[in-house]
C-alpha positions as CSV (number, residue, x, y, z in Angstrom):
1,M,-142.1,124.5,107.3
2,S,-140.0,121.6,106.3
3,D,-136.7,122.1,104.5
4,Q,-137.2,121.1,100.9
5,Y,-133.5,120.1,100.7
6,A,-133.7,117.8,103.7
7,P,-132.9,114.2,102.8
8,R,-135.9,112.0,102.4
9,Q,-136.4,108.6,104.0
10,W,-136.5,106.1,101.1
11,Q,-137.2,102.4,100.9
12,P,-134.1,100.6,99.5
13,H,-135.9,99.8,96.2
14,E,-137.0,103.4,95.6
15,R,-133.9,105.4,96.5
16,P,-132.8,107.6,93.5
17,T,-129.8,106.1,91.7
18,L,-128.2,109.5,90.9
19,P,-128.5,113.1,92.3
20,G,-131.3,114.8,90.4
21,S,-133.0,111.6,89.3
22,A,-136.5,110.5,90.3
23,S,-137.2,107.9,93.0
24,T,-138.3,104.5,91.8
25,P,-141.3,103.3,93.8
26,L,-143.2,100.1,92.8
27,H,-145.8,100.7,90.1
28,S,-148.7,98.6,88.8
29,L,-148.5,97.1,85.3
30,P,-151.0,99.7,83.8
31,R,-149.0,102.5,85.3
32,R,-145.8,101.1,84.0
33,I,-147.3,101.0,80.5
34,A,-148.4,104.6,80.9
35,F,-144.9,105.7,81.9
36,A,-143.5,103.8,78.8
37,L,-145.9,105.6,76.5
38,V,-145.2,109.0,77.9
39,G,-141.5,108.4,77.8
40,T,-141.7,107.5,74.2
41,V,-143.7,110.6,73.4
42,V,-141.3,112.9,75.2
43,A,-138.2,111.3,73.8
44,L,-139.4,111.5,70.2
45,T,-140.7,115.1,70.8
46,G,-137.3,116.2,71.9
47,G,-135.5,114.5,69.0
48,L,-137.9,115.6,66.3
49,S,-137.4,119.2,67.1
50,N,-134.1,119.2,65.2
51,A,-134.7,116.2,62.9
52,L,-137.7,117.8,61.1
53,V,-135.5,120.7,60.0
54,T,-132.4,118.6,59.3
55,A,-134.3,116.2,57.0
56,N,-135.9,119.0,55.0
57,L,-133.3,121.7,54.9
58,P,-133.2,122.0,51.1
59,Y,-137.0,122.5,51.0
60,L,-137.0,125.3,53.6
61,Q,-134.5,127.3,51.7
62,G,-137.0,128.9,49.3
63,T,-139.4,129.6,52.1
64,L,-136.9,131.6,54.1
65,G,-135.4,133.2,50.9
66,A,-131.8,132.2,52.0
67,Y,-128.7,130.9,50.3
68,A,-127.5,127.4,51.0
69,A,-124.6,128.8,53.1
70,E,-127.1,130.8,55.2
71,M,-129.3,127.7,55.7
72,A,-126.4,125.9,57.3
73,W,-126.8,128.2,60.3
74,L,-130.1,126.4,61.2
75,P,-128.7,123.0,62.3
76,A,-125.6,124.8,63.5
77,A,-127.6,127.0,65.9
78,Y,-129.3,123.9,67.4
79,V,-126.0,122.2,68.1
80,M,-124.4,125.4,69.4
81,T,-126.8,125.5,72.4
82,N,-127.4,121.8,72.7
83,M,-123.7,121.0,73.5
84,S,-123.6,123.2,76.6
85,A,-127.2,122.9,77.8
86,N,-126.5,119.9,80.1
87,L,-124.0,121.9,82.0
88,V,-126.9,123.8,83.6
89,L,-129.7,121.4,83.2
90,V,-128.2,118.7,85.4
91,K,-127.8,121.1,88.3
92,F,-131.3,122.6,87.7
93,R,-132.8,119.1,88.2
94,Q,-130.7,118.6,91.3
95,Q,-131.7,121.9,93.0
96,F,-135.2,122.5,91.8
97,G,-136.5,119.0,91.2
98,L,-137.7,117.0,88.3
99,R,-141.3,118.1,88.3
100,L,-140.5,121.8,88.0
101,F,-137.9,120.9,85.4
102,T,-140.5,118.9,83.4
103,E,-143.2,121.5,83.4
104,I,-141.0,124.5,82.7
105,F,-139.1,123.0,79.7
106,L,-142.1,121.3,78.1
107,A,-144.1,124.6,78.4
108,L,-141.1,126.4,76.9
109,Y,-140.9,123.9,74.1
110,A,-144.6,124.4,73.2
111,L,-144.1,128.2,73.2
112,I,-141.0,127.9,70.9
113,A,-142.9,125.6,68.6
114,F,-145.8,128.1,68.5
115,A,-143.2,130.8,67.7
116,H,-142.2,128.8,64.7
117,L,-145.5,129.6,63.0
118,F,-144.5,133.3,62.9
119,V,-141.0,132.8,61.6
120,H,-140.6,134.7,58.3
121,S,-136.9,135.5,58.3
122,L,-133.7,133.6,58.6
123,G,-132.6,135.5,61.7
124,S,-135.7,134.6,63.7
125,A,-135.5,131.0,62.5
126,I,-131.9,130.7,63.7
127,S,-133.0,132.1,67.1
128,V,-135.8,129.6,67.4
129,R,-133.4,126.7,66.5
130,A,-131.0,127.9,69.2
131,A,-133.7,127.8,71.8
132,H,-134.7,124.4,70.6
133,G,-131.2,123.1,71.2
134,L,-131.6,124.0,74.9
135,V,-135.0,122.4,75.2
136,G,-134.1,119.3,73.1
137,A,-131.4,118.4,75.7
138,A,-133.9,118.7,78.5
139,L,-136.5,116.5,76.8
140,S,-134.0,113.8,76.0
141,S,-133.2,113.4,79.7
142,L,-136.9,113.6,80.6
143,G,-137.8,110.8,78.3
144,L,-135.1,108.6,79.8
145,Y,-136.4,109.2,83.4
146,Y,-140.0,108.3,82.3
147,M,-138.7,105.1,80.6
148,I,-136.9,104.1,83.8
149,Q,-140.2,104.2,85.7
150,A,-141.7,101.7,83.2
151,F,-139.3,98.9,83.9
152,P,-138.9,96.8,87.1
153,A,-135.6,97.2,89.0
154,R,-134.0,94.0,87.5
155,H,-134.5,95.4,84.0
156,R,-133.5,99.0,84.8
157,L,-130.5,98.8,82.4
158,K,-132.8,97.9,79.6
159,A,-134.8,101.0,80.4
160,V,-131.8,103.2,80.1
161,V,-130.9,101.6,76.7
162,T,-134.5,102.0,75.4
163,G,-134.8,105.6,76.6
164,L,-131.5,106.5,74.9
165,G,-132.3,104.6,71.7
166,L,-135.7,106.3,71.2
167,T,-134.0,109.7,70.8
168,Q,-131.9,108.2,68.0
169,L,-135.0,107.2,66.0
170,A,-136.0,110.8,65.5
171,L,-134.0,111.5,62.3
172,P,-135.0,108.4,60.3
173,L,-138.6,108.9,61.5
174,A,-138.6,112.5,60.4
175,R,-137.4,111.5,56.9
176,V,-140.3,108.9,56.6
177,F,-143.3,111.2,57.2
178,S,-142.1,114.8,56.9
179,T,-142.4,115.0,53.1
180,E,-146.2,114.4,53.5
181,L,-146.3,117.3,56.0
182,L,-144.6,119.6,53.5
183,Q,-147.1,118.6,50.8
184,F,-149.9,119.2,53.2
185,G,-149.0,122.6,54.5
186,E,-145.6,123.5,53.2
187,W,-143.2,124.7,55.9
188,R,-146.2,125.4,58.2
189,G,-147.2,121.8,58.1
190,L,-143.9,120.9,59.8
191,Y,-144.3,123.5,62.5
192,L,-147.9,122.7,63.2
193,F,-147.1,119.1,63.7
194,E,-144.2,120.1,66.0
195,L,-146.6,122.3,68.0
196,G,-149.2,119.6,68.3
197,L,-146.6,117.1,69.4
198,A,-145.3,119.5,72.0
199,L,-148.7,120.3,73.5
200,F,-149.5,116.5,73.5
201,A,-146.3,115.8,75.4
202,L,-147.0,118.6,77.9
203,A,-150.5,117.2,78.5
204,C,-149.0,113.7,79.1
205,V,-146.5,114.8,81.7
206,L,-149.0,117.0,83.5
207,M,-151.3,114.0,83.8
208,L,-148.6,111.5,84.7
209,K,-146.0,113.1,86.9
210,L,-142.6,111.6,87.8
211,P,-142.1,110.5,91.4
212,P,-140.1,113.1,93.5
213,G,-136.4,112.8,94.2
214,D,-133.9,114.4,96.5
215,R,-133.0,118.0,96.1
216,Y,-129.6,119.6,96.7
217,R,-128.1,123.1,96.9
218,V,-125.7,122.8,94.0
219,F,-125.5,126.1,92.2
220,E,-122.5,128.4,93.0
221,K,-121.6,131.9,91.8
222,L,-118.6,130.7,89.8
223,D,-120.8,128.4,87.8
224,A,-121.9,131.4,85.7
225,A,-118.3,132.1,84.6
226,T,-117.7,128.5,83.6
227,F,-121.0,128.3,81.7
228,V,-120.4,131.5,79.8
229,L,-116.9,130.4,78.8
230,F,-117.9,126.8,78.0
231,A,-121.1,127.8,76.1
232,G,-119.3,130.5,74.1
233,G,-116.4,128.2,73.2
234,S,-118.5,125.2,72.2
235,A,-120.8,127.4,70.2
236,G,-118.0,128.9,68.3
237,L,-116.5,125.5,67.6
238,A,-119.8,124.2,66.4
239,A,-120.2,127.2,64.1
240,V,-116.8,126.7,62.5
241,L,-117.3,122.9,62.0
242,S,-120.8,123.4,60.6
243,L,-120.0,126.3,58.2
244,G,-116.3,125.5,57.3
245,R,-117.0,123.2,54.4
246,V,-119.9,125.5,53.1
247,L,-118.0,128.8,53.2
248,W,-114.7,126.9,52.7
249,W,-112.0,126.8,55.3
250,T,-109.3,128.9,53.6
251,S,-111.6,131.4,52.0
252,T,-113.4,132.9,55.1
253,P,-111.0,134.6,57.5
254,W,-113.6,134.9,60.3
255,L,-113.7,131.1,60.7
256,G,-110.1,131.2,61.9
257,V,-110.8,134.1,64.3
258,V,-113.8,132.3,65.8
259,L,-111.9,129.0,66.1
260,A,-109.0,130.7,68.0
261,I,-111.4,132.5,70.4
262,S,-113.3,129.3,71.0
263,I,-110.2,127.4,71.9
264,V,-109.2,130.2,74.3
265,M,-112.6,130.2,76.0
266,L,-112.7,126.5,76.4
267,C,-109.2,126.4,77.9
268,A,-110.2,129.2,80.3
269,A,-113.3,127.2,81.4
270,V,-111.2,124.1,82.0
271,A,-108.6,126.1,83.9
272,I,-111.3,127.5,86.2
273,E,-112.9,124.1,86.8
274,H,-109.5,122.5,87.4
275,H,-108.8,124.7,90.4
276,R,-112.3,124.7,92.0
277,R,-113.1,122.9,95.2
278,H,-116.5,121.8,93.9
279,P,-116.2,121.8,90.1
280,M,-119.0,121.3,87.6
281,L,-116.5,119.5,85.4
282,N,-114.1,117.2,87.2
283,T,-111.1,117.6,84.8
284,R,-109.0,115.0,86.7
285,W,-111.7,112.4,86.3
286,L,-112.3,113.3,82.6
287,A,-108.5,113.0,81.9
288,S,-108.4,109.4,83.3
289,G,-107.5,106.7,80.8
290,D,-110.9,104.9,80.8
291,I,-112.9,108.1,80.2
292,L,-110.5,109.4,77.5
293,R,-110.8,106.0,75.7
294,L,-114.6,106.2,75.9
295,V,-114.7,109.8,74.6
296,L,-112.4,108.8,71.7
297,A,-114.6,105.8,70.9
298,V,-117.8,107.8,70.9
299,L,-116.2,110.5,68.8
300,L,-114.8,108.2,66.2
301,I,-118.0,106.1,65.9
302,R,-120.1,109.2,65.5
303,L,-117.7,110.4,62.8
304,V,-118.1,107.2,60.7
305,L,-121.9,107.3,61.2
306,S,-121.9,110.6,59.3
307,E,-121.8,108.3,56.2
308,Q,-125.6,107.9,56.4
309,A,-126.5,111.6,56.4
310,T,-123.6,113.1,54.5
311,G,-122.8,110.1,52.4
312,A,-125.7,108.1,51.1
313,V,-128.5,110.7,51.4
314,G,-126.1,113.4,50.0
315,F,-125.1,111.1,47.1
316,F,-128.7,110.6,46.0
317,Q,-129.5,114.3,46.4
318,N,-126.5,115.1,44.3
319,I,-127.7,112.9,41.4
320,G,-131.1,114.5,41.5
321,L,-133.3,112.4,43.7
322,D,-135.6,113.9,46.3
323,N,-137.1,112.5,49.5
324,T,-140.2,111.0,47.8
325,Q,-137.9,108.8,45.7
326,M,-136.0,107.6,48.8
327,H,-139.1,106.9,50.8
328,T,-138.6,103.1,51.0
329,L,-135.0,103.6,51.8
330,F,-136.0,105.8,54.7
331,W,-138.4,103.2,56.0
332,L,-135.6,100.6,56.0
333,M,-133.3,103.0,57.8
334,L,-135.9,103.5,60.4
335,L,-136.4,99.7,60.7
336,G,-132.6,99.2,61.1
337,A,-132.4,101.8,63.8
338,A,-135.4,100.3,65.6
339,C,-133.8,96.8,65.4
340,G,-130.6,98.3,66.8
341,V,-132.4,99.7,69.8
342,A,-134.3,96.4,70.4
343,A,-131.2,94.3,70.1
344,S,-129.2,96.6,72.3
345,A,-131.9,96.5,75.0
346,L,-132.2,92.7,74.9
347,L,-128.4,92.0,74.9
348,I,-127.0,94.8,77.0
349,D,-124.4,93.5,79.5
350,P,-122.1,95.9,81.4
351,L,-119.4,93.2,81.3
352,H,-119.5,92.9,77.5
353,V,-119.7,96.5,76.4
354,T,-116.7,96.2,74.1
355,E,-118.2,93.3,72.3
356,H,-121.3,95.3,71.6
357,L,-119.2,98.2,70.2
358,I,-117.4,95.7,68.0
359,V,-120.6,94.5,66.5
360,A,-121.8,98.0,65.8
361,V,-118.6,99.1,64.1
362,A,-118.4,95.9,62.1
363,A,-121.9,96.6,60.8
364,I,-120.9,100.1,59.9
365,A,-117.8,99.0,58.1
366,V,-119.7,96.4,56.0
367,G,-122.3,99.0,55.1
368,C,-119.7,101.5,54.0
369,F,-117.8,99.1,51.7
370,L,-121.1,97.9,50.1
371,D,-121.9,101.6,49.2
372,A,-118.4,102.1,47.7
373,R,-119.5,100.4,44.4
374,A,-122.0,103.2,43.5
375,T,-122.3,104.6,40.0
376,S,-124.4,107.3,38.4
377,L,-127.1,104.6,37.8
378,T,-127.2,103.5,41.4
379,R,-130.6,104.0,43.0
380,P,-131.9,103.5,46.6
381,E,-132.7,99.9,45.9
382,Q,-129.0,99.1,45.6
383,M,-128.3,100.6,49.1
384,Y,-131.1,99.0,51.1
385,A,-128.8,96.4,52.8
386,S,-126.0,98.8,53.5
387,Q,-128.1,101.6,54.9
388,F,-130.0,99.1,57.1
389,L,-126.7,97.9,58.5
390,L,-125.5,101.5,59.1
391,A,-128.8,102.4,60.8
392,F,-128.6,99.3,63.0
393,G,-125.0,100.2,64.0
394,S,-125.9,103.8,64.8
395,T,-128.4,102.8,67.5
396,F,-126.7,99.6,68.7
397,F,-123.6,101.5,69.8
398,V,-125.1,104.4,71.8
399,A,-126.4,102.5,74.8
400,P,-123.3,100.4,75.5
401,A,-121.1,103.5,75.3
402,M,-123.4,105.3,77.7
403,V,-123.6,102.3,80.1
404,A,-119.8,102.1,80.1
405,G,-119.6,105.6,81.6
406,I,-122.7,105.4,83.9
407,G,-121.1,102.5,85.8
408,R,-118.3,104.8,86.8
409,V,-120.7,107.6,87.7
410,I,-122.8,105.5,90.0
411,T,-119.7,104.9,92.2
412,Q,-118.8,108.6,92.0
413,P,-122.1,110.6,91.8
414,G,-120.3,113.9,91.9
415,N,-119.0,113.3,88.4
416,L,-122.5,113.1,86.9
417,I,-122.4,116.5,85.3
418,S,-118.9,115.8,83.9
419,F,-120.0,112.6,82.3
420,V,-123.3,113.9,80.9
421,V,-121.6,117.0,79.4
422,M,-118.7,114.9,78.1
423,F,-120.9,112.3,76.5
424,G,-123.2,114.8,74.9
425,M,-120.4,116.9,73.6
426,A,-118.6,113.8,72.2
427,Q,-121.7,112.8,70.3
428,N,-122.3,116.3,68.9
429,M,-118.7,117.0,68.1
430,G,-118.4,113.6,66.4
431,G,-121.3,114.3,64.2
432,L,-120.0,117.8,63.3
433,L,-116.5,116.5,62.7
434,G,-117.9,113.7,60.5
435,S,-120.0,116.0,58.4
436,A,-117.1,118.6,58.1
437,F,-114.5,115.9,57.3
438,L,-116.6,113.9,54.8
439,G,-118.1,117.0,53.2
440,T,-114.6,118.5,52.7
441,L,-113.2,115.2,51.4
442,Q,-116.0,114.9,48.9
443,V,-115.4,118.4,47.5
444,V,-111.6,117.9,47.3
445,R,-112.0,114.5,45.6
446,E,-114.6,115.8,43.2
447,K,-112.2,118.5,42.0
448,F,-109.5,115.9,41.6
449,H,-111.7,113.5,39.6
450,A,-113.1,116.3,37.5
451,S,-109.6,117.4,36.5
452,Q,-108.6,113.9,35.7
453,L,-111.7,113.3,33.5
454,M,-111.4,116.6,31.7
455,D,-107.8,115.8,30.8
456,H,-109.0,112.9,28.8
457,L,-111.8,114.8,27.0
458,V,-110.0,116.3,23.9
459,L,-111.9,117.4,20.9
460,T,-109.6,115.4,18.6
461,D,-110.9,112.2,20.2
462,P,-113.5,110.7,17.8
463,Q,-115.7,109.5,20.7
464,V,-115.7,112.9,22.3
465,A,-116.5,114.6,19.0
466,A,-119.3,112.1,18.3
467,R,-120.8,112.7,21.8
468,L,-120.7,116.5,21.3
469,Q,-122.4,116.1,17.9
470,A,-125.1,114.0,19.5
471,Y,-125.7,116.6,22.2
472,A,-125.8,119.4,19.6
473,S,-128.3,117.5,17.4
474,A,-130.6,117.2,20.4
475,Y,-130.8,121.0,20.6
476,A,-131.3,121.5,16.8
477,R,-135.0,122.6,17.0
478,A,-134.5,124.9,20.0
479,L,-131.2,126.5,18.9
480,P,-130.9,127.2,15.1
481,D,-127.5,128.8,15.5
482,P,-124.7,126.1,15.2
483,A,-122.4,128.0,17.5
484,A,-125.1,128.2,20.2
485,R,-125.8,124.4,19.8
486,Q,-122.1,123.6,20.1
487,A,-121.8,125.7,23.3
488,Q,-124.8,124.0,24.8
489,A,-123.4,120.6,23.9
490,M,-120.1,121.6,25.7
491,R,-122.1,122.6,28.8
492,T,-124.0,119.3,28.8
493,L,-120.8,117.3,28.6
494,S,-119.3,119.4,31.4
495,G,-122.3,118.7,33.5
496,I,-122.0,115.0,32.9
497,V,-118.3,115.1,33.9
498,T,-119.2,116.9,37.1
499,R,-121.8,114.3,37.9
500,E,-119.4,111.4,37.3
501,A,-116.7,113.2,39.3
502,N,-119.1,113.5,42.2
503,V,-120.0,109.8,42.0
504,L,-116.3,108.9,42.2
505,A,-115.8,111.3,45.0
506,Y,-118.6,109.8,47.0
507,N,-117.1,106.3,46.4
508,D,-113.8,107.7,47.9
509,V,-115.8,108.9,50.9
510,F,-117.4,105.5,51.4
511,V,-114.0,103.8,51.2
512,T,-112.4,106.2,53.6
513,I,-115.2,105.8,56.2
514,G,-114.9,102.0,55.8
515,L,-111.1,102.1,56.4
516,I,-111.7,104.3,59.5
517,A,-114.3,101.8,60.8
518,I,-111.8,98.9,60.3
519,A,-109.2,100.9,62.2
520,I,-111.6,101.4,65.1
521,L,-112.6,97.7,64.9
522,L,-109.0,96.6,65.2
523,W,-108.5,99.0,68.2
524,F,-111.5,97.5,70.0
525,L,-110.3,93.9,69.2
526,M,-106.8,94.7,70.6
527,F,-108.4,96.2,73.8
528,L,-110.6,93.1,74.2
529,M,-107.7,90.7,73.8
530,R,-105.6,92.7,76.3
531,R,-108.5,92.7,78.8
532,N,-109.1,89.0,78.4
533,R,-105.4,88.3,78.9
534,L,-105.3,90.3,82.1
535,R,-108.4,88.6,83.4
536,R,-106.8,85.2,82.8
537,Q,-103.7,86.2,84.6
538,D,-105.7,87.5,87.6
539,A,-107.6,84.2,87.6
540,L,-104.4,82.1,88.0
541,P,-103.6,80.9,91.6
542,A,-101.5,83.4,93.5
543,S,-99.2,80.6,94.5
544,L,-97.9,80.1,90.9
545,P,-94.6,81.8,90.2
546,A,-94.6,85.0,88.2
547,S,-93.1,83.3,85.2
548,A,-96.0,80.9,85.0
549,R,-98.5,83.6,85.1
550,A,-96.9,85.8,82.5
């Protein structure tokens, strides 16, 4: 019996690029098209598992009979498991092979989607979302591997960009069509669609299997300790960031306790990995200057991209619009995201990653400042251009950032797990930090503007008195009591003040994100100028004196 971990004899063109990845034999054109279609289905299936819930969270609240603060646990549970999933999944692929990885996790996804149909309580729904976080991480990687098979070797980088970009289309795509699913079958319409998509993806991968790759014995006993500590710490951090602005940071003592425990667990996991002979997380490599800059860039860009979900969509929901009234806006957001993926795939160049990131951040900055002129009369039509730019920037930046790190991993394959975990955590944490920061800023600024507006509304002001009289007259038929009419008029005026304060607060949020984007843009430009200067110095003849090269 042959050793399943024995190295295979590969042709130069089919050797797996990284440990745990599939080999890349030559395929006919029809087979390449089939791999591209299956990769698209798998990537969107993994992304839609969370996007369908995130896009329709307010509409699921009544179904589950939960408060808004309790509903915040649903997206939080997904991120809590998704952040640490790659720590195990990468090693699973390396030791047990991609085919087993494919079949197990897609079958698991179908079972979890089926379990969705029997969810009738908040607790069970949270459990299902947590399981989806694990499976979603697996399907994102699987879709990427299928897309790599669809492209010839000279365009393999474009395959990576396309595979990564497809997962970013899930949220705008879910917003486009999920409203119709809710109208068709309420919350079960969403879950039935998800189940059908999971079964279809499972059938696709069983019919078209990935080529085999090398297998390695990589699991060690100490991996369990690292995983438990890292998973617990990252889950606690995700819970605090997701729920802090909902329960409020200073009003809920257990948030501080969980945050402290999470930091201790993460530090313990890092300490264990730092002193291991064969670490899962190479702390020395992760602490290098290039990797730290990449992590910071991904984190900051993800933070400013929260404008689209927390800012614009939240703004329209706050002034009373629902998803059906934003349907065209969602289509344009999807178009912008798709254009970002296509442009990134066509223009990707490992030597010009910084330039791509500059374009993405510039588009985000312009979009934010365009939104900063919103009023209570603003409707989706006034934000078509800005949201298109933000959607474009959100997908245009992902692939260049990933490629910047993959180049370093190819030369040091042992750091694959470190990079995948780092990149996924930076993306998740950036999104959570963005939502937490922007949501908190919006609440704080709303209270400030409300107090400022109320200070100017005095009953001795003739305009205020006339406005109250007009509101009271509108309730004359329904409320014959003058005192009741006056009280209702005061409540109406107070509601209008709150609405206007929210509008001003959202404008503050848009301006803040725009300023952060400009700061990131200046940082990238400084880095680009410094890199070009060093290249010019290196290109000068070595015979020139040092003063001439300076």
